[in-house]
N, C-alpha and C positions, 0 to 999 in steps of 0.2 A: 662113354662120351659120344660115340658115333650114334648109338640108339637115341640118346637125348636130342642130338642135333637133328636126326631124321624126324623125330616126333615134332620138333618145332617147325620143320619144313612142311610136314603133313598138315599140321594145325598151328598156324602162326599165333593163335589166341590161347594156346595151351600154356598157361602161366607156370604151372608146376614143371613142365618140360623145360621151359626157358630157365627157371630157377635151378633145377637139377643140373642142367648143362653148365650153367655158370659156376655153380659150386664145385662141380666135378673138375672143371678147368682150373679153378682157383687152387684146389687141393692137389692137382697134378702138376702144378708149377708150369715151367716152360719146356717140358719134355715133349718135343714135337712128335715123336713116335707115338705117344699116348694121346696128345691133344689134337694132333693134325692141324695145329695152328702155329704159324711161325712165331718165334719169340717176340719179335718186334710188334706183332699184332695181338699178342696174348691178352694184355690188360684191356685193350680196346674191346676185344671180343667178350671178355667177362662183363665189362661195363655195359656193352650193348645188350647182352642177354638178360642181365638184371633189369635194365630199363624196359626191355620188351615184356618181361614178366609183369612188372608193375604197371605198364601201360595196358596190358590185357586184364589185369586184376589188381587194382590198387590195395586190396586187402589180402594179398597172398602172403601168408606167414613165411613161407620158404624164401620168397624174394626179399622180404625184410630181413630175415636172418642172413641171407647172402650179402645184402647191403651192409649189415653190421660188420660182417667179416671183411668185406672189401674195404670199408673205411678204416678198419684198424690195421690192415696189412699193406695196402697198396696206395690208396689216395687218402692219406691220413687226415681224417676229420673226426676228431673224438666226439664232438657233439652230434654229428650225423650218425656216427656209429652207435652212440648211446640211444638216440631216438629210434633208430631202426631195430636195435636189440629189444628195446622196451615194446615196440609195436609188434614184433614177432611173438613175444611172450603174451601180450594182450590178446592177439588173434589166435594163438595156439598154445595155451598154458601147459598142455600135456605133451608137448613136442620136445624131445630131447635136443633136436637141432636148434629150436628156438632158445632153449635154456643155454646150450653151448655157445651160441652166438652172443647172447647177453653176457655170459660169463667172460668171453673173450674181450668184449667191449669194456667190461668193468676192469679187467686186469690191466689193460693198456692204459686206462685212466688212473690206475693206482688205487682203485676201490677194491682192495683185497677181500674184504668181508663179503661184499656182493658177489665177487667172482667165485669165492669158495661156496657160497650158498647156492648160486645158480648151477655151478658144476656138480655139486652134490645132488641137486634135483635132476639134472640131466642124467647122471649115473643111475639114479633110482628109476627113472623112466626107461632107460635102456641099459640094464646092468650087464649085458653080454657084449656090449660094444667095446672092443679092445682099444680102439682109437681114443674114445672118450676116457678110458682108464689111463692111457698113457698121458693124454693132455692134462688130466687131473693130477697125475703125479708130477708132471712138469710144473704145474701151477703150485703144487706143494713146495717145490724148491723155491719158487719166487716169493711165495707168501710166508715163508719161515717154518715150514714143516718138512725138513729134509729127511727125517726118519721115515715118515709116511711114504715119501717118494722112493726111498731106497727099498722099502719092503716090496713095493710093486715091481721095481726094476729087477730085484733079485729073483722074485717069483717068476717073472717073465723069462729070465734067462734059464731058470730051472725047467719051466714047462715049454719053452720055445714059442710062447704066445705071439711074438712078433718076429721070430727068427733071431738067430745069433747076432747078426750085424746090428740090428736095431737095439737089441738088449745090451750089447757091449757099448754102443754109442750112448745109450741112456745112462749106463753105469759110469762112463767117462764124464758125461755131463754132470752127474751128481758129484763125482770126485772133484772136478774143477770147481763146482759151486761151493762145496764145503771146504775147499782149500787143501785137499788131500792129493 
């Protein structure tokens, strides 16, 4: 996060740096020690960085992917989220991040078929990305494929792919979801 922030200070027109900074902040939540942004300013900072990225380059796929995530998670605007997710994929069809953002926008809208299709494509583009694997498994829960989710969660616990705490949390989430 510090490196991305520094890159934006060195080159205020570096759209990818603004996008990466915003997305990193978004995924780090309001943990001040990680983000170095006070919680009450966190969303404003994410929004500001994404706006700066799009001002520097209106066709920046990462910025559009970031906007899709932002509008699904924080400033709920499902149409804006859909539009930015589609634009990200249009600009960078072979980007796992673009596909992930489009999948996230689709699942929040309740379009589970598109969400599954886009997440499957994201995983094909970045098969070693454990975060995408976890998110795909969480989507399996939501979209009616709990056995697929359980297989990943159990494998992750066995291999330690995300550490024991995350693995146990995911298994608990599965158990709650299926009523166990």
